[in-house]
C-alpha positions, -999 to 999 in steps of 0.1 A, spaced: 279 -622 724 253 -647 715 240 -623 690 269 -619 671 263 -650 648 276 -658 614 241 -652 601 242 -616 615 275 -608 599 263 -623 566 229 -602 569 250 -570 574 276 -576 546 268 -552 519 235 -545 534 205 -548 511 222 -558 482 208 -592 465 225 -623 478 236 -634 444 255 -601 444 271 -607 478 282 -641 469 298 -627 436 318 -604 455 330 -630 478 339 -651 451 359 -622 435 377 -617 468 387 -657 471 396 -659 434 421 -631 433 448 -647 455 443 -681 440 450 -665 404 477 -646 417 495 -678 431 488 -697 400 494 -672 372 513 -641 374 503 -602 385 495 -592 349 468 -616 344 455 -613 378 454 -575 376 433 -574 344 408 -597 362 406 -574 390 400 -545 368 372 -564 348 357 -571 384 359 -536 397 344 -527 363 314 -552 374 310 -536 406 304 -501 386 279 -521 362 260 -527 393 258 -494 408 220 -495 413 222 -528 432 251 -517 455 270 -484 457 305 -494 440 325 -479 470 320 -508 492 326 -537 470 351 -519 448 369 -507 480 372 -544 491 389 -551 457 412 -523 459 421 -531 497 426 -568 485 450 -554 457 470 -536 483 474 -566 506 485 -587 477 510 -565 466 498 -556 432 502 -521 443 514 -501 473 499 -475 495 525 -450 484 516 -456 446 478 -449 455 490 -419 474 510 -407 443 479 -413 421 457 -392 444 481 -365 446 481 -364 406 444 -359 405 442 -336 437 426 -309 415 398 -331 407 392 -341 441 391 -304 451 366 -299 422 344 -327 434 344 -313 471 339 -278 465 326 -269 431 297 -293 432 287 -281 467 290 -245 450 265 -257 423 241 -268 450 237 -233 462 231 -222 428 200 -245 421 175 -219 425 188 -199 398 194 -231 375 158 -244 381 144 -208 374 166 -204 343 159 -240 328 124 -240 338 117 -209 316 139 -223 287 117 -257 289 85 -242 289 92 -216 260 106 -244 238 81 -271 229 102 -289 202 119 -320 219 148 -320 192 156 -284 198 156 -287 235 178 -319 231 202 -301 207 203 -271 229 211 -291 259 240 -309 243 254 -279 226 252 -257 258 269 -284 276 297 -287 249 302 -248 251 304 -244 288 326 -279 290 351 -262 266 355 -234 291 346 -250 323 350 -286 334 330 -315 325 323 -325 360 311 -289 369 287 -289 339 275 -324 348 267 -312 382 247 -283 370 226 -304 346 221 -331 375 208 -301 399 183 -292 370 171 -326 365 167 -331 402 147 -300 404 124 -308 377 118 -343 392 113 -327 426 86 -302 413 67 -329 397 69 -352 426 58 -326 450 28 -312 429 19 -348 418 18 -364 452 -6 -340 463 18 -320 488 18 -288 469 -8 -262 459 -34 -265 434 -27 -304 427 -41 -311 463 -77 -298 457 -78 -315 423 -67 -349 431 -67 -352 469 -39 -358 495 -43 -395 501 -34 -408 464 2 -413 458 21 -403 426 22 -438 411 -17 -441 413 -21 -408 398 7 -404 371 22 -436 368 26 -433 329 33 -400 330 61 -406 354 76 -433 334 73 -409 305 89 -381 325 118 -401 335 127 -411 300 125 -375 288 149 -366 317 172 -395 307 173 -383 273 183 -348 283 209 -360 307 224 -384 282 226 -357 253 242 -332 279 266 -356 292 279 -365 255 278 -327 251 304 -325 278 327 -348 259 324 -331 228 332 -298 242 357 -312 267 382 -323 242 386 -289 225 406 -268 250 431 -272 277 408 -267 305 380 -290 292 391 -320 309 420 -329 332 445 -347 307 440 -319 282 462 -297 304 485 -324 310 490 -332 275 495 -294 268 520 -292 295 542 -319 275 536 -302 241 540 -267 254 510 -255 237 489 -225 250 455 -223 250 446 -211 215 471 -236 200 456 -261 218 422 -255 200 441 -250 164 458 -282 169 427 -303 179 402 -286 153 406 -309 124 393 -335 146 372 -321 172 350 -297 147 338 -324 127 332 -349 156 312 -319 172 291 -315 140 285 -354 138 276 -354 176 249 -328 172 236 -345 141 234 -377 160 213 -360 184 188 -348 159 185 -385 142 179 -402 177 151 -377 185 135 -382 152 139 -418 149 133 -426 186 162 -450 183 179 -462 215 151 -449 237 155 -414 224 128 -392 216 105 -395 247 84 -363 247 75 -345 282 41 -354 288 15 -325 288 3 -332 323 39 -327 335 43 -294 314 12 -281 330 25 -292 367 56 -272 359 37 -242 345 17 -240 373 47 -243 394 65 -215 377 33 -192 378 30 -198 417 64 -192 422 62 -160 404 34 -150 426 47 -155 458 84 -143 448 94 -118 474 121 -89 472 143 -113 493 139 -143 470 146 -120 442 180 -107 459 189 -146 462 186 -149 424 208 -118 420 232 -131 442 236 -164 426 236 -148 392 267 -128 403 284 -160 415 275 -176 381 292 -148 363 323 -150 387 325 -186 382 325 -184 344 353 -157 342 373 -173 369 373 -206 351 378 -193 315 406 -173 330 418 -201 353 426 -177 382 431 -206 404 426 -243 407 387 -251 398 383 -264 433 395 -231 450 371 -213 427 341 -235 438 351 -226 477 351 -191 466 314 -193 451 305 -212 482 317 -184 505 300 -155 481 267 -172 478 260 -183 514 276 -151 530 253 -127 509 223 -154 512 222 -156 549 232 -193 550 254 -193 584 244 -226 601 264 -256 599 236 -280 589 226 -258 561 261 -261 547 263 -299 553 235 -307 528 256 -290 500 284 -318 502 260 -347 504 260 -354 466 296 -352 459 316 -366 489 304 -405 484 317 -401 447 349 -384 460 355 -415 479 348 -440 452 372 -419 430 399 -424 455 390 -461 456 394 -461 418 429 -448 422 438 -480 439 428 -499 409 447 -474 386 477 -480 410 474 -519 400 473 -507 361 502 -488 370 522 -511 390 515 -542 366 520 -522 335 489 -535 319 488 -511 290 526 -513 284 522 -540 257 497 -521 238 520 -491 237 551 -512 227 530 -528 197 516 -494 186 552 -477 185 564 -506 164 536 -499 135 547 -479 104 547 -441 112 516 -432 92 495 -459 108 506 -448 142 481 -417 149 450 -439 139 462 -468 159 471 -448 190 434 -432 188 418 -467 189 440 -481 215 432 -450 237 398 -452 230 393 -489 238 415 -486 270 396 -454 281 361 -471 277 373 -497 303 395 -477 326 402 -439 335 410 -418 304 432 -393 326 453 -423 335 452 -437 300 464 -404 287 489 -398 313 506 -433 303 505 -426 268 516 -393 266 546 -401 290 557 -430 266 553 -409 236 573 -380 252 602 -406 261 603 -416 223 607 -380 214 633 -372 238 653 -404 228 648 -394 190 627 -423 182 603 -398 166 603 -364 152 586 -334 169 560 -332 141 552 -369 148 551 -362 183 526 -335 178 504 -356 157 504 -383 184 498 -360 210 464 -349 192 455 -387 186 460 -394 224 440 -363 235 411 -371 210 413 -408 216 409 -405 254 380 -380 252 358 -393 222 353 -432 223 355 -431 260 317 -420 260 312 -459 254 308 -466 292 306 -446 324 343 -459 333 359 -437 306 349 -403 318 344 -391 353 314 -368 343 296 -402 331 306 -421 363 294 -393 384 261 -392 365 257 -428 371 263 -427 407 244 -394 416 210 -393 432 193 -385 400 204 -420 386 180 -441 408 150 -415 403 149 -416 365 161 -455 363 196 -449 347 215 -479 351 249 -487 337 238 -510 310 212 -484 299 240 -456 298 260 -479 276 230 -486 252 219 -451 251 257 -439 245 263 -465 218 251 -446 186 271 -417 199 302 -439 204 298 -454 170 290 -421 149 316 -400 170 343 -424 175 342 -434 138 343 -398 126 372 -392 149 394 -420 136 388 -409 103 400 -375 110 429 -385 129 439 -411 100 433 -391 70 433 -354 80 462 -349 103 
């Protein structure tokens, strides 16, 4: 027992995280009970939310599951929420959890097809502006009919594939580069400048695509989880939902794509980074090499993955089942017909999504605090007291601000519930209820691109394996999203305030 010293426990706490970060988390855990005793649960609840946001911002220093989990556990112990409330929040978002567990794993088994397809596109198109707009537009179209998390998982898989190819070749561990540069030289020694530029190039594409998922996700009932919830309150079907949202979503889509072009043209906010020629040549050689050695069995694998992809698109578009169940189906199809039959081969597919799934469940603990302590209620009450013609615009702003620091699904759930209650009590008319529903949906989807907190797809990207590879931190995401937040957010507000 002598070895079990306080120093040993201290060294184990949060592993390799910096000492200042460990001290900060301990301070958070000590301060919260004191605040609760000296002030009130409402104030302490907001402090807790801000502390949790801090753990997300430091995701590259320490994965948020551990510090965030400690804060959520403390909130339950202090009585600011209950296990039953957390369970209810989890059950309400269970389709999202199923999606993370199975759909992301399904995309993992499709990575050969994705890498093949996007490599061809990348090598055929040399204009960075065209590639950027294409990534954003394709992500928007896919997100309108699929789910933003699914589309983000696809883009992450492609980025990891590109990075892996470059790393493998440039490190001298692949075919031709071994003879040209030698096996003992590292990637940093050979291609340090190219590597940094390539990371910047991938950061640009990933951010354009992530914003694209928000542009498309706001348009249809299946784009985001809260869209389906809002449609269930209003009674709108798939086409009516598109029609109702179009006065806001279509101008925002155009402005978003124009913003993409301007950023690439001006190189503002770290955009406009070109694909290095050395990297392009490596990818060209890789593609030629893969073509040369591709066997009939390899081609058959690509065909199976293509069939699974077609099934995925139609199954999600027609919503034949919950998204997670469809993901499980494509896992079965691809593994069965491609000979993946051993357990350890299946296990790798789930490594990417399960840590984030656990983090999402922890996040519902914080959402439980928001719900139990009514942290958003004063804002809702204040907006409903405003003149009727000002309410849609103010709902848009209030939803946008709260969604940027919280979860947009939860914000939309709270707001649409309150507005529906006002309609049921004859406080507002049906026409006004419909206008507020549009404002709530667009407000929770568009301005929430400001931070990774607002959208699950952004948070998934931040905590994915590709983020540390390309040096994509929380603050870098915030800075790179800023121009989109301003242009899209302002456009959305103008449309809500003047065109609805």
